[in-house]
Steps between C-alpha positions, in 0.01 A plus 500: 500500500824558688426684824725616778430523871437857627849526650685395184805719453479653845767460764798267489498123455609340830440136418746253650601726791526327834321749726320834522811708575674355195195593293510858630873520431456374143216746434683795659238532773707441811513871575391658827251768591595784731284771655554875481320795659229674297536876470270782395572871481394512865741232616491126575162324493478316833421127520553439127804385302577429136603152387801525266685240294857504628654395168331761279364756745157455342200610705257214577239647732420695815411288804411539865813497714318342793290238316707396198784248528737445207513143375810473285466290187737228617300461824159517334552190289708275728201282586482402131813291550294253705252477213779424252567189706136400440518528120457872435705622201605863466458638150551877481542811713459871444358831616192709439484880514876543525543277803193601699400136469740208457380161383613140472301266279499127563301194408396173654480170310228492237162342560235364261148646503246379242783353289668843493846563641480775764812655655457660845707817485567696818615860511672630813513878535669740741380860512708806592244773425300459819193376313537130565676222681685190392239297314448165331280498189368188328486506119419164337572481127314280251809378317342443157421868452696678778172634640502616860214372715559628852131495588374676813373178654289564808625190680874566475712819486708566189707776668635518853760689703792347686655555841867599525743473789861393526392175662573195285202320656274778374640461149437125511150564633425752221624256238274227640205741509566609141518140380175420683318802355637428152381141516162611634457752219594253227266233640212749505605638160482151348153445646382836368634443148332160486174662613528781242557241231162341578317837496347545155444849359320599182636734234238752613632485858859533377406806294322655799803438721727667243274808496517517880876458500549767233208741556413815308324815617286758321756765585777319313621643172438311177870418479506356853190289431660375178817405693297309759310321223837395358607366838173311536553342160853401597380335823219325314755360252713374789201316641361358176801443276826472698633148446589420861150596619314262266493203735345711779292742290143538621603472865580749773857372497526572129366851547732595784794350309406722204489806728841410640636458148353837405650698788830312512599494134319784324741769386392863553473749216779705654747299705677704769836422658323392819229287333659162575583586861150637559344188350719280718408687818131504414510129418668377816265708713200354318390667178174692564341387172562133579365555851188666360447218251533246780244690711256509207532127444459419870182711512326290231 
């Protein structure tokens, strides 16, 4: 089966650019954010301002005037340039929610885990809605099936925030920290995958896990129960029959790969205009169904 990564078709291809600013320029993201007073019928709201895109005038969020500091896109990603020197390759760039969040997607050289090619993708995001900071999000991809496996490993963070000042030494320090955390995550990820591959699970356990992942309730309508039964059948097929799961079927690794395949590549009955972007954002933050499956397997 031909499968695409969750961000397929999103953003602008920025491969072969030389640095982060060039990537932003190519993707049309090198715009600035300005702040404007917030008014009500009673007058200005004190201590709060609205973040506005200067190029389009689009509203991005209301933030605290005293606590929030704007990090312009070109400043947010400058530390990535140090990582490019270490082998990081930029791939695409875009926005979510009309510019409230801006992202750059990159990858490190592939690694081999259990004879599978795994590509460590890294998503860098900058938020202008006041709900987040500049973050780094790990998203390893199993190349054979484009399944995302950014597991919430207890021994290594998969998401972290960065520090931003105009000091070049700080940027170099953040790049070194990011590279260290990335390496730490991938080392722990490899160990965890190898452990999951040795953990045997029965068909009965797999069926029980699927029921817990996709539960029903007495209060549900017959139609909703029927829809959930359909989803359960689909996930069961992924686990038992999907060709790229066969060599790891009957293991915890096979099960969590099937769950990832299910949430990453299943098409909804009614596909909205924001479906792909929502899937991308949910994936890079750690898909809750994959996290739940991982917790179930670790509890056995």
